[in-house]
C-alpha positions as CSV (number, residue, x, y, z in Angstrom):
1,M,0.0,0.0,0.0
2,K,1.3,3.5,-0.9
3,T,1.2,6.3,1.7
4,I,1.2,10.0,1.4
5,I,1.9,12.1,4.5
6,A,0.9,15.8,4.0
7,V,2.2,18.3,6.6
8,R,-0.7,20.7,6.5
9,N,-1.0,24.3,7.8
10,A,-1.4,27.8,6.7
11,G,1.4,29.7,5.0
12,G,4.4,30.7,7.2
13,K,3.6,28.1,9.9
14,G,6.8,25.9,9.5
15,K,5.7,23.1,7.2
16,S,8.8,23.2,5.0
17,E,11.1,23.5,8.1
18,T,9.4,20.5,9.6
19,I,10.0,18.4,6.5
20,K,13.6,19.6,6.3
21,N,14.1,18.6,10.0
22,F,12.6,15.2,9.2
23,W,15.0,14.8,6.3
24,T,18.0,15.7,8.6
25,L,16.8,13.3,11.3
26,L,16.2,10.5,8.7
27,Q,19.7,10.8,7.4
28,S,21.2,10.8,10.8
29,T,19.2,7.8,12.1
30,Y,19.0,5.4,9.1
31,P,21.4,4.5,6.3
32,C,19.8,6.2,3.2
33,T,20.6,5.7,-0.4
34,I,19.8,8.8,-2.3
35,L,18.2,7.7,-5.6
36,F,17.5,11.2,-7.0
37,P,18.0,14.6,-5.6
38,F,15.9,17.4,-7.1
39,D,17.3,20.9,-7.2
40,R,14.7,22.9,-5.2
41,G,16.8,25.8,-4.1
42,R,16.1,26.3,-0.4
43,D,13.5,23.5,-0.4
44,I,14.0,19.8,-0.1
45,G,13.2,17.4,-3.0
46,V,14.7,14.0,-2.8
47,V,13.9,10.3,-3.4
48,V,15.7,7.9,-1.0
49,K,15.7,4.2,-0.2
50,V,15.6,3.3,3.5
51,N,15.3,-0.3,4.7
52,G,14.0,-1.4,1.3
53,K,11.3,1.4,1.1
54,I,11.4,4.2,-1.4
55,I,10.6,7.5,0.2
56,G,9.9,10.8,-1.7
57,I,10.3,14.0,0.2
58,E,9.0,17.4,-1.1
59,S,9.0,20.4,1.2
60,C,7.6,23.0,-1.1
61,G,3.8,23.1,-0.9
62,D,3.0,26.7,-1.8
63,P,0.4,27.7,-4.3
64,Q,1.8,28.1,-7.8
65,S,4.9,26.1,-6.9
66,A,4.3,23.3,-9.5
67,L,3.4,20.9,-6.6
68,S,1.4,18.7,-9.0
69,E,4.4,18.1,-11.2
70,R,6.7,17.5,-8.3
71,L,4.3,14.9,-6.8
72,S,4.0,13.3,-10.2
73,Q,7.7,12.9,-10.3
74,L,7.6,11.1,-6.9
75,V,4.8,8.9,-8.1
76,N,6.8,8.0,-11.2
77,F,9.7,6.9,-8.9
78,K,7.2,4.4,-7.4
79,C,7.6,5.8,-3.9
80,D,6.2,3.7,-1.1
81,I,5.8,6.8,1.0
82,I,5.6,10.5,0.0
83,I,6.0,13.2,2.5
84,C,5.0,16.7,1.3
85,A,3.8,20.1,2.4
86,S,0.3,21.3,1.8
87,R,-1.8,24.3,2.8
88,T,-5.0,23.7,4.6
89,K,-7.2,24.9,1.7
90,G,-7.0,25.8,-1.9
91,E,-5.0,24.3,-4.8
92,T,-2.4,22.4,-2.8
93,V,-5.1,20.4,-1.0
94,D,-6.8,19.7,-4.3
95,I,-3.4,18.5,-5.7
96,V,-2.5,16.3,-2.7
97,V,-5.8,14.6,-2.1
98,P,-6.0,12.8,-5.5
99,V,-2.5,11.4,-5.3
Protein backbone atom coordinates (compact mmCIF):
# COMPACT_ATOMS: atom_id res chain seq x y z
CA MET A 1 0.00 0.00 0.00
CA LYS A 2 1.29 3.46 -0.91
CA THR A 3 1.16 6.25 1.65
CA ILE A 4 1.21 10.03 1.41
CA ILE A 5 1.85 12.11 4.49
CA ALA A 6 0.93 15.75 4.04
CA VAL A 7 2.20 18.25 6.58
CA ARG A 8 -0.68 20.73 6.46
CA ASN A 9 -1.03 24.25 7.79
CA ALA A 10 -1.44 27.84 6.66
CA GLY A 11 1.40 29.75 5.03
CA GLY A 12 4.36 30.65 7.20
CA LYS A 13 3.65 28.06 9.90
CA GLY A 14 6.76 25.88 9.48
CA LYS A 15 5.66 23.07 7.17
CA SER A 16 8.79 23.21 5.02
CA GLU A 17 11.06 23.50 8.06
CA THR A 18 9.37 20.47 9.65
CA ILE A 19 10.00 18.42 6.50
CA LYS A 20 13.62 19.63 6.31
CA ASN A 21 14.10 18.64 9.96
CA PHE A 22 12.57 15.23 9.21
CA TRP A 23 15.05 14.78 6.33
CA THR A 24 17.98 15.67 8.60
CA LEU A 25 16.76 13.25 11.28
CA LEU A 26 16.15 10.47 8.74
CA GLN A 27 19.69 10.80 7.37
CA SER A 28 21.25 10.77 10.83
CA THR A 29 19.19 7.80 12.05
CA TYR A 30 19.05 5.38 9.10
CA PRO A 31 21.39 4.52 6.27
CA CYS A 32 19.84 6.20 3.23
CA THR A 33 20.61 5.67 -0.42
CA ILE A 34 19.80 8.83 -2.35
CA LEU A 35 18.18 7.71 -5.58
CA PHE A 36 17.48 11.16 -6.98
CA PRO A 37 18.03 14.64 -5.56
CA PHE A 38 15.92 17.43 -7.06
CA ASP A 39 17.34 20.95 -7.23
CA ARG A 40 14.75 22.89 -5.22
CA GLY A 41 16.83 25.83 -4.09
CA ARG A 42 16.13 26.31 -0.40
CA ASP A 43 13.50 23.52 -0.35
CA ILE A 44 14.01 19.76 -0.12
CA GLY A 45 13.17 17.45 -2.99
CA VAL A 46 14.65 13.98 -2.82
CA VAL A 47 13.93 10.30 -3.41
CA VAL A 48 15.71 7.90 -1.04
CA LYS A 49 15.72 4.23 -0.22
CA VAL A 50 15.60 3.31 3.47
CA ASN A 51 15.29 -0.29 4.66
CA GLY A 52 13.96 -1.36 1.26
CA LYS A 53 11.30 1.37 1.10
CA ILE A 54 11.41 4.19 -1.42
CA ILE A 55 10.56 7.53 0.19
CA GLY A 56 9.89 10.75 -1.69
CA ILE A 57 10.25 14.00 0.22
CA GLU A 58 8.99 17.38 -1.07
CA SER A 59 9.04 20.41 1.21
CA CYS A 60 7.60 23.04 -1.14
CA GLY A 61 3.81 23.11 -0.94
CA ASP A 62 3.05 26.71 -1.79
CA PRO A 63 0.38 27.70 -4.31
CA GLN A 64 1.79 28.14 -7.83
CA SER A 65 4.86 26.05 -6.88
CA ALA A 66 4.34 23.28 -9.46
CA LEU A 67 3.43 20.88 -6.64
CA SER A 68 1.39 18.73 -9.03
CA GLU A 69 4.42 18.12 -11.25
CA ARG A 70 6.66 17.52 -8.25
CA LEU A 71 4.31 14.91 -6.79
CA SER A 72 3.96 13.28 -10.21
CA GLN A 73 7.75 12.89 -10.29
CA LEU A 74 7.63 11.13 -6.92
CA VAL A 75 4.81 8.86 -8.07
CA ASN A 76 6.85 7.99 -11.19
CA PHE A 77 9.69 6.89 -8.92
CA LYS A 78 7.19 4.41 -7.41
CA CYS A 79 7.62 5.81 -3.91
CA ASP A 80 6.15 3.69 -1.13
CA ILE A 81 5.85 6.81 1.02
CA ILE A 82 5.58 10.45 -0.04
CA ILE A 83 6.02 13.22 2.49
CA CYS A 84 5.01 16.68 1.32
CA ALA A 85 3.81 20.09 2.44
CA SER A 86 0.30 21.35 1.78
CA ARG A 87 -1.78 24.32 2.77
CA THR A 88 -5.05 23.66 4.60
CA LYS A 89 -7.24 24.86 1.73
CA GLY A 90 -6.99 25.76 -1.92
CA GLU A 91 -5.03 24.34 -4.81
CA THR A 92 -2.39 22.45 -2.83
CA VAL A 93 -5.06 20.45 -1.00
CA ASP A 94 -6.75 19.70 -4.32
CA ILE A 95 -3.42 18.47 -5.69
CA VAL A 96 -2.46 16.27 -2.70
CA VAL A 97 -5.80 14.57 -2.12
CA PRO A 98 -6.04 12.78 -5.52
CA VAL A 99 -2.47 11.41 -5.28
